[in-house]
C-alpha atoms as one frame of an Amber mdcrd trajectory, in Angstrom:
protein
 171.064 -62.820  60.546 171.608 -59.397  59.637 169.549 -57.950  56.952 170.909
 -55.616  53.884 170.082 -52.506  53.317 168.708 -53.287  50.340 166.230 -54.892
  51.850 165.469 -52.956  54.697 164.608 -50.392  51.944 162.164 -52.655  49.925
 160.305 -53.004  53.310 160.326 -49.138  53.500 158.775 -48.886  50.413 156.182
 -51.731  50.752 155.199 -50.236  54.506 155.117 -46.605  52.830 152.886 -47.817
  49.976 150.711 -49.905  52.308 150.413 -46.683  54.454 149.266 -44.789  51.342
 147.305 -46.687  49.752 145.364 -47.197  53.453 145.247 -43.289  53.527 143.758
 -42.989  50.466 140.884 -45.292  51.384 140.283 -43.834  54.913 140.048 -40.289
  52.724 137.947 -41.599  49.906 135.752 -43.407  52.709 135.481 -40.592  54.893
 134.627 -38.325  51.713 132.334 -40.801  50.670 130.523 -40.580  54.392 130.418
 -36.987  54.294 129.366 -35.559  50.826 127.855 -38.722  49.218 126.206 -39.906
  52.292 126.110 -36.543  53.958 122.369 -36.195  54.114 121.625 -39.690  54.880
 124.107 -39.869  58.349 122.610 -36.149  59.287 119.077 -37.698  58.944 120.724
 -40.918  61.194 121.896 -38.817  63.659 118.792 -36.204  63.879 116.748 -39.391
  64.318 118.957 -40.740  67.118 119.144 -37.820  69.189 115.492 -36.504  68.783
 112.665 -37.964  70.396 109.271 -37.526  68.794 105.984 -38.079  70.441 103.076
 -38.290  68.845 100.430 -35.981  70.820  96.540 -37.232  70.061  93.658 -34.890
  69.023  91.151 -34.809  71.341  88.120 -36.587  69.206  84.801 -34.954  68.629
  81.747 -34.837  70.869  78.498 -36.885  69.547  75.669 -34.934  70.013  71.633
 -35.148  70.149  70.109 -32.152  67.969  69.505 -29.905  71.542  73.572 -30.332
  72.162  73.114 -32.966  74.839  76.017 -34.781  75.057  76.177 -38.625  73.872
  79.536 -39.405  73.091  82.429 -37.546  75.185  86.246 -37.632  76.216  87.829
 -38.163  79.525  90.991 -37.250  79.805  93.549 -40.456  80.570  97.537 -40.538
  80.672  99.791 -42.798  78.811 103.211 -43.910  80.408 105.975 -43.697  78.467
 109.965 -45.040  78.925 113.477 -45.254  77.386 114.461 -48.520  77.247 118.276
 -47.498  76.796 118.200 -45.060  79.482 116.257 -46.937  81.891 118.066 -50.315
  81.622 121.402 -48.370  81.415 121.149 -47.013  84.689 121.857 -47.995  88.114
 118.464 -47.382  89.142 116.718 -49.343  86.425 115.647 -52.075  88.674 114.306
 -49.533  91.256 112.424 -48.164  88.504 110.523 -51.313  87.250 110.370 -52.124
  90.821 108.195 -48.380  91.715 106.406 -48.464  88.465 105.229 -51.965  89.345
 104.206 -51.006  92.577 102.373 -47.974  91.237 100.514 -49.769  88.172 100.004
 -52.928  90.195 101.423 -54.761  87.294 103.991 -57.392  86.949 107.257 -56.405
  87.151 108.204 -58.878  84.367 105.735 -57.081  81.999 107.170 -54.028  82.771
 110.875 -55.364  81.975 109.413 -57.169  78.680 108.608 -53.400  77.397 112.126
 -52.074  78.370 114.257 -55.057  76.868 114.256 -53.338  73.203 117.507 -51.743
  73.229 117.189 -51.244  69.376 114.350 -48.004  69.919 114.461 -44.948  72.230
 110.531 -45.061  72.862 108.427 -47.265  74.240 104.891 -47.111  75.629 104.685
 -48.637  79.315 100.962 -48.128  79.963  98.131 -46.136  78.916  94.934 -44.783
  80.794  96.311 -44.534  83.540  94.326 -42.405  86.244  95.206 -39.111  87.473
  96.068 -40.261  90.555  98.743 -42.746  89.392  99.915 -40.153  87.222 100.281
 -37.950  90.009 102.318 -40.429  92.159 104.604 -41.125  88.608 105.651 -37.727
  88.485 106.537 -37.011  92.252 109.124 -39.756  91.530 111.089 -37.955  88.626
 112.102 -41.093  86.775 114.886 -40.714  84.587 113.732 -41.937  81.351 109.942
 -41.938  82.271 107.454 -39.489  81.048 103.770 -38.932  80.889 101.577 -37.574
  77.935  97.608 -36.510  78.606  95.732 -38.151  76.176  91.457 -38.925  75.779
  89.628 -41.954  75.660  86.160 -42.189  74.711  83.213 -42.379  77.058  79.212
 -42.785  76.860  77.362 -41.223  79.564  74.322 -42.787  78.269  75.957 -46.782
  78.118  74.108 -48.639  75.786  71.577 -45.714  74.696  71.253 -45.570  70.899
  74.305 -47.798  70.677  73.758 -48.760  67.374  73.623 -45.242  66.193  76.336
 -43.949  67.829  78.660 -46.754  67.569  82.313 -46.790  69.358  85.722 -46.602
  68.869  89.023 -49.208  69.165  91.327 -48.279  72.352  93.242 -46.282  70.196
  89.947 -43.966  69.545  89.299 -44.879  65.982  85.482 -45.036  64.704  84.673
 -48.704  64.720  80.911 -48.423  63.859  78.055 -46.432  63.844  78.515 -42.459
  63.625  82.052 -42.995  65.244  82.828 -44.813  62.139  81.365 -43.148  59.402
  82.286 -39.488  60.359  85.733 -41.005  61.698  87.686 -38.578  59.721  85.768
 -35.498  61.139  85.586 -36.705  64.639  89.317 -37.903  64.792  91.239 -34.114
  64.263  94.924 -34.136  63.543  97.699 -35.118  66.286 100.356 -32.927  67.469
 103.770 -33.686  67.775 106.592 -32.930  70.880 109.835 -32.843  69.687 112.642
 -33.105  72.566 116.533 -32.972  71.624 118.393 -35.875  73.217 122.126 -37.374
  73.283 123.066 -40.488  72.193 121.625 -42.553  74.635 118.160 -40.612  73.974
 118.659 -38.806  77.510 116.734 -35.505  77.588 119.401 -32.792  77.225 118.470
 -30.309  79.887 118.915 -27.064  77.585 118.120 -28.916  74.126 115.707 -27.446
  71.746 111.949 -28.422  72.261 109.070 -28.127  70.177 105.385 -28.600  70.467
 102.782 -29.055  67.352  99.804 -28.516  68.845  96.703 -31.226  68.075  93.933
 -29.682  66.136  90.944 -31.736  67.613  88.146 -33.314  66.254  84.658 -31.395
  64.744  81.931 -32.397  66.988  79.333 -34.115  65.326  75.222 -33.101  65.573
  73.188 -35.686  65.078  69.197 -35.606  64.107  68.274 -37.905  66.970  66.184
 -36.525  69.879  67.703 -37.387  73.393  64.333 -37.470  74.965  62.582 -39.333
  72.186  65.433 -41.734  72.068  64.223 -42.713  75.576  60.652 -42.764  74.825
  61.118 -45.539  72.189  64.103 -47.396  74.287  61.125 -47.297  77.152  58.477
 -48.498  74.975  60.455 -51.460  73.429  61.497 -52.544  76.395  57.831 -52.787
  77.514  56.908 -54.307  74.177  59.544 -57.327  74.774  58.361 -57.974  78.478
  54.857 -58.399  77.038  55.177 -60.071  74.215  57.843 -62.780  75.002  59.393
 -61.881  71.649  63.261 -62.474  70.197  63.800 -58.645  70.040  61.617 -55.306
  69.288  63.213 -52.611  66.655  61.407 -49.276  66.464  62.295 -46.182  64.048
  61.033 -42.529  64.442  61.086 -39.979  61.328  60.096 -36.726  60.553  58.210
 -37.067  57.163  58.901 -33.863  56.373  62.708 -33.618  56.631  63.849 -37.353
  56.583  65.134 -36.390  60.108  65.878 -39.906  62.165  64.471 -38.654  65.440
  65.101 -42.052  67.309  65.928 -45.524  66.195  66.554 -48.568  68.800  66.520
 -51.910  69.041  66.375 -53.912  72.395  69.641 -55.738  71.145  71.312 -52.767
  72.213  74.860 -53.165  73.494  77.217 -51.000  76.439  79.102 -48.813  74.205
  81.543 -48.254  77.079  82.130 -52.358  77.231  81.371 -53.216  73.267  82.728
 -56.314  73.676  80.985 -57.856  76.450  78.131 -60.052  75.159  74.748 -59.205
  75.661  73.009 -62.624  75.288  74.043 -64.488  78.530  74.099 -67.628  76.905
  77.329 -66.274  74.923  78.378 -64.424  77.891  78.688 -67.570  79.916  80.645
 -69.632  77.473  82.344 -66.316  75.939  85.961 -66.986  77.541  86.334 -70.378
  75.752  85.771 -68.867  72.212  88.778 -68.111  69.927  89.349 -65.064  68.322
  87.021 -65.749  65.353  84.357 -66.404  66.875  84.698 -63.655  69.173  84.976
 -61.378  66.366  81.284 -63.276  65.126  79.796 -62.274  68.321  80.763 -59.116
  68.210  79.697 -58.206  64.664  76.619 -59.742  65.222  76.443 -57.721  68.430
  77.356 -54.239  66.532  75.091 -54.767  63.669  72.046 -52.526  63.384  69.415
 -54.508  62.148  67.361 -51.651  60.713  69.377 -50.616  58.137  71.470 -53.766
  57.833  69.021 -56.955  58.279  66.219 -57.661  55.180  62.777 -58.788  56.767
  59.185 -59.749  54.790  57.223 -56.649  55.768  53.629 -58.224  55.096  50.985
 -56.089  55.471  52.321 -52.443  55.985  53.428 -53.171  51.953  49.530 -52.812
  51.420  49.988 -48.778  51.581  52.833 -49.470  48.889  49.912 -51.280  46.320
  47.154 -48.942  48.029  49.158 -46.183  46.876  50.175 -47.195  43.622  46.386
 -47.832  43.108  45.176 -44.738  44.026  47.569 -42.835  41.790  46.971 -44.741
  38.913  43.188 -44.840  39.099  42.667 -48.006  39.152  40.724 -47.634  42.228
  39.289 -45.144  44.702  38.961 -45.084  48.111  34.896 -46.354  47.776  35.654
 -48.417  44.684  33.399 -51.726  45.319  34.981 -55.296  45.990  33.730 -58.605
  47.101  35.775 -60.921  49.282  35.025 -64.442  49.309  37.972 -65.614  51.519
  40.385 -66.488  48.769  41.626 -65.492  45.522  42.636 -68.430  42.824  45.638
 -67.251  40.770  47.504 -69.379  38.267  45.552 -72.583  39.815  46.500 -71.720
  43.239  44.442 -70.591  46.242  45.746 -67.420  48.176  43.902 -66.810  50.907
  42.862 -63.779  53.029  43.954 -64.093  56.772  39.762 -64.278  57.298  39.448
 -67.019  54.729  37.196 -68.984  57.436  35.155 -65.874  57.410  35.139 -63.672
  54.629  34.734 -59.959  54.589  32.457 -59.894  51.450  31.146 -56.703  50.291
  33.716 -53.965  51.009  34.768 -50.622  49.603  38.256 -50.592  48.626  38.936
 -48.248  51.871  37.287 -50.921  54.039  39.955 -53.402  52.608  42.762 -51.609
  53.661  40.786 -51.549  57.122  40.265 -55.016  57.192  44.028 -56.109  55.745
  41.996 -58.097  53.117  44.522 -60.104  50.860  42.620 -60.820  48.219  41.777
 -57.108  47.223  45.290 -56.064  47.469  45.907 -58.966  44.650  43.426 -57.888
  42.248  44.777 -54.003  42.384  48.391 -55.445  41.829  46.618 -57.332  38.530
  45.134 -54.132  37.192  48.036 -52.524  37.230  50.245 -54.976  36.281  53.658
 -56.048  36.327  55.339 -53.077  34.626  53.777 -50.289  36.297  53.618 -52.214
  39.763  57.724 -52.254  39.651  57.444 -48.626  38.917  56.016 -47.351  41.873
  58.496 -50.344  43.739  61.584 -48.411  42.658  59.816 -45.074  43.074  59.204
 -45.707  46.763  63.148 -46.689  46.543  63.055 -50.435  47.398  65.737 -51.239
  44.415  68.175 -49.190  45.831  69.969 -48.091  49.680  68.364 -45.110  50.865
  72.243 -44.255  51.641  71.731 -42.735  54.832  74.769 -41.755  56.817  75.303
 -44.821  58.793  77.868 -47.716  57.542  76.445 -51.393  56.783  72.899 -50.365
  54.932  71.708 -53.127  53.016  69.727 -53.200  50.009  66.084 -55.186  49.441
  65.611 -58.195  47.715  63.621 -58.162  45.030  63.077 -60.414  42.104  63.983
 -59.452  38.790  61.118 -58.152  36.914  61.552 -60.632  34.155  61.135 -63.555
  35.857  58.098 -62.116  38.027  54.974 -64.413  37.033  51.208 -63.550  38.339
  51.853 -65.311  41.543  54.979 -63.523  42.611  52.964 -60.180  41.873  49.940
 -61.641  43.542  51.731 -62.138  46.639  54.154 -59.246  46.686  50.881 -57.153
  46.350  50.558 -57.986  50.342  54.027 -57.863  51.045  55.499 -61.411  50.842
  58.225 -62.699  48.597  59.686 -59.541  49.129  62.402 -58.383  51.701  63.140
 -54.762  52.370  65.078 -52.944  55.216  62.802 -50.888  58.382  64.597 -47.830
  57.093  63.422 -48.273  53.421  59.744 -48.874  54.882  59.388 -45.499  57.142
  61.059 -43.981  54.219  58.188 -44.710  52.037  55.825 -44.466  54.078  56.772
 -40.968  54.831  56.137 -40.125  51.553  52.776 -40.345  51.882  52.863 -37.987
  55.203  54.510 -35.927  53.142  52.257 -35.199  50.027  54.194 -37.645  48.164
  57.844 -36.388  48.328  60.396 -39.137  49.275  62.878 -37.750  51.585  66.654
 -38.887  52.086  66.698 -40.023  55.592  69.941 -38.286  57.330  71.493 -39.422
  60.984  73.484 -36.325  61.270  72.251 -32.545  61.287  75.248 -30.838  61.252
  79.080 -30.555  62.180  80.129 -27.750  64.519  83.819 -26.777  65.773  84.843
 -26.518  69.574  83.582 -23.087  69.445  80.305 -23.884  68.678  80.702 -22.506
  65.035  78.396 -24.055  62.482  80.967 -25.693  59.620  78.518 -27.719  57.714
  74.950 -27.682  58.244  73.108 -30.947  56.461  70.086 -29.881  54.837  66.927
 -32.122  53.877  67.248 -33.635  50.459  64.195 -34.911  48.256  64.492 -37.479
  46.584  61.786 -37.513  44.482  57.737 -37.079  44.321  56.183 -40.573  44.451
  52.715 -39.296  44.605  50.450 -36.236  43.619  49.407 -34.534  46.908  45.869
 -35.744  46.291  46.638 -39.355  46.474  48.600 -38.882  49.871  45.784 -36.996
  51.379  43.184 -39.821  49.976  45.807 -42.194  51.300  46.270 -40.755  54.862
  42.699 -40.715  55.380  42.230 -44.086  54.437  45.082 -45.013  57.187  43.270
 -43.079  59.597  40.174 -45.355  59.375  42.608 -48.273  59.881  43.080 -46.859
  63.449  39.566 -45.771  63.987  37.613 -48.360  62.176  39.968 -51.399  61.607
  42.683 -53.482  63.075  45.130 -50.704  64.290  42.653 -49.466  67.352  45.066
 -50.372  69.851  47.254 -47.432  68.190  44.194 -44.719  68.675  45.186 -41.621
  70.159  42.494 -39.423  71.770  42.515 -35.864  70.726  44.999 -36.701  67.916
  44.646 -38.366  64.444  46.505 -41.161  63.602  46.637 -43.113  60.663  48.210
 -46.819  60.319  48.876 -50.385  59.065  49.500 -53.062  60.483  51.390 -55.953
  59.645  52.347 -59.886  60.332  54.604 -61.705  57.925  55.930 -65.459  58.160
  59.633 -65.123  58.875  62.188 -66.493  56.379  65.449 -68.173  57.868  68.196
 -70.048  55.699  66.017 -69.185  52.683  62.798 -71.153  54.198  59.664 -70.031
  56.007  59.944 -71.270  59.500  56.978 -72.507  61.573  55.521 -70.050  63.775
  58.127 -67.412  63.760  57.175 -64.175  62.503  57.199 -60.508  62.095  54.323
 -58.700  63.601  54.585 -54.874  62.917  52.658 -51.723  62.755  53.321 -48.026
  60.649  51.909 -45.107  61.587  51.697 -41.172  60.984  50.978 -38.414  63.539
  49.096 -36.085  63.365  47.184 -37.394  59.680  46.212 -33.881  58.669  49.444
 -32.531  58.896  52.401 -35.407  59.922  55.055 -34.870  61.839  56.088 -38.123
  63.161  56.284 -41.727  61.277  57.018 -44.280  63.592  57.443 -48.143  63.176
  57.565 -50.920  65.306  58.572 -54.063  64.430  58.261 -57.249  66.853  60.376
 -60.196  66.175  59.276 -63.249  66.722  56.509 -62.845  69.388  55.256 -65.393
  71.713  50.963 -66.415  71.977  49.093 -63.458  70.166  51.708 -62.577  67.059
  49.212 -59.759  65.285  50.430 -56.477  64.526  47.480 -55.286  66.133  48.079
 -56.872  69.282  52.121 -56.759  69.382  53.840 -53.437  68.149  50.465 -51.028
  67.797  50.440 -50.105  71.621  54.197 -49.629  71.619  53.399 -47.011  69.060
  50.434 -45.625  70.579  53.264 -45.315  73.246  55.422 -43.285  71.540  53.371
 -40.665  69.465  51.619 -40.224  73.092  54.742 -39.264  74.539  56.556 -37.777
  71.689  53.602 -35.552  70.671  53.271 -34.564  73.989  57.243 -33.613  73.852
  56.982 -31.797  71.057  54.321 -29.468  72.498  51.762 -30.861  69.180  48.193
 -29.700  71.040  45.259 -32.246  70.351  42.805 -30.977  67.999  39.890 -32.707
  69.119
């Protein structure tokens, strides 16, 4: 049936109206895209047509005080790819096969990384050798490129591991100085910006801009690499001789607070920081889950000298002696009588030689003999308030604020709950738990005419041209003793070595002052039977101390006295270090 002209006109009107509406919508949509959302689509186009590659900065080196490099960078190469360009290429499979052969990696692993078509850049492999990188360059693959980067390398393996620390796989500080000074060491990454086509392929004559990275700052430590070696060797010998669980040692300059060496026999390999050092754990390592492995790593990376507390035992008697001399409640030749024990609140507190009492002795001789009852008497004369004043003044109520991560604070009972028995036991180093760093810092004040110094591990920051950017100066925390008291106490400390229990630390030609210590070990809040910390702390040369040395032996077997276990180690460290520093003997 033939349509009338009227019907045809109606259809034409409807069609024209539809076309007008459609074109109006398209014009509106085009205007919306170009005008209202124009900036957005410009940015999307730039992203799609631009390859922006991060160029890592070279991490700053870590050096000892004399410029010896302890942590450096070695060049490696990172392999990048464009998934769209490779998988859409006729030679895509061939590229994957050749890469698999060069890298000695399963083809499936490479393909898995190149399946994501939503991104233009993917990291295929990192830390490639120069040999493999050269092979890949010769192939001249489309959609494949290399960037040079660096990874951390530690020339001495486990040397000073708890000081230096280590980094993650992407060169971020994870422990020690590497973590504490990560901001300085990291530098600022650069960028390589290239123009590509819609598929991400680099345009032959396209725009390219390279923003150079700013390399990290070099860190100069207060550590002396030679002295650190002396300490580590001495600790290893002590570990072998005593069959101990571990041995710790630290050397400080009393005048500046500089840490010259800090070591433990539980050092880990900085180049393989996740490989357990404990043999039994190492054998079962692969059976551990990720949480258990993290616990193993944290324990291994923990620096016990600053992160663990212990009861110092008789080495703490030097603090009691310092307070007594400074307050005038005792003089070096003040007479005392030891009957082998002292009664406090109905409890008998014994001397270590209770079976053969020291009898009549001066205060200096009581220090030589490490006679507990005499120090209880001194603490009683001082009283709780005065005694705690010195505990605070010597820095035991706060962290030292050393520039290393993970420092612990001492465990000290609140003064308000301290009774006569607690005061008595603290006077000879029990019932108080401190870090080894806190102890050597306090003893160093005795060697520095009463001035307590802030310990430091970093000496200065240096740029790549060798210019010093920042120098950390020694900081005096406070004056804790008079010069007179310090000298008196040093004379007493010397007598401990010449005439008392510290004879094994004596060094011909040098005046050495020291103090032994042996204290029961606390495990899970209780004293563990037969397990002790034995230690020895020393200053030398005693007339003008330049070295403070502390050695702690954790769970020695056999003879547990600090005079036998730790004093010989201190002797060896002092002997080697004094000669190395060209400090000549005076007699």
